[in-house]
VEXBA-734109 format. One record per residue (C-alpha): residue number from 1; x, y, z. Coordinates in steps of 0.1 Angstrom, whole numbers. Example, Ala and Ser with C-alpha at 12.3 -4.5 7.8 and 13.67 -1.06 7.14 Angstrom:
<atoms>
+-----+-------+-------+-------+
:   k :     x :     y :     z :
+-----+-------+-------+-------+
:   1 :   123 :   -45 :    78 :
:   2 :   137 :   -11 :    71 :
+-----+-------+-------+-------+
</atoms>
This chain:
<atoms>
+-----+-------+-------+-------+
:   k :     x :     y :     z :
+-----+-------+-------+-------+
:   1 :  -127 :  -115 :    42 :
:   2 :   -89 :  -123 :    54 :
:   3 :   -61 :   -98 :    57 :
:   4 :   -46 :  -111 :    21 :
:   5 :   -78 :  -101 :     6 :
:   6 :   -82 :   -68 :    23 :
:   7 :   -45 :   -62 :    10 :
:   8 :   -52 :   -70 :   -25 :
:   9 :   -83 :   -49 :   -26 :
:  10 :   -67 :   -17 :    -9 :
:  11 :   -38 :   -23 :   -36 :
:  12 :   -63 :   -20 :   -63 :
:  13 :   -84 :     6 :   -51 :
:  14 :   -50 :    28 :   -40 :
:  15 :   -31 :    20 :   -72 :
:  16 :    -5 :    47 :   -79 :
:  17 :   -13 :    62 :   -44 :
:  18 :    -1 :    37 :   -22 :
:  19 :    18 :     3 :   -24 :
:  20 :    -1 :   -12 :    10 :
:  21 :    33 :   -22 :    22 :
:  22 :    29 :   -46 :    55 :
:  23 :    48 :   -20 :    73 :
:  24 :    41 :    15 :    64 :
:  25 :    72 :    33 :    74 :
:  26 :    83 :    51 :    40 :
:  27 :   110 :    32 :    31 :
:  28 :    94 :    16 :     0 :
:  29 :    79 :    48 :   -13 :
:  30 :   105 :    72 :    -5 :
:  31 :   106 :   102 :   -26 :
:  32 :    69 :    96 :   -36 :
:  33 :    37 :   106 :   -23 :
:  34 :    28 :    96 :     4 :
:  35 :    64 :    87 :    12 :
+-----+-------+-------+-------+
</atoms>
């Protein structure tokens, strides 16, 4: 399993909770949870 597959799986499982950004810095999800 490579990093691309891990991210795709995480996006499916965390849909609605997390965008699985390459860098989790709170910018893409500002004003949302977990942002």
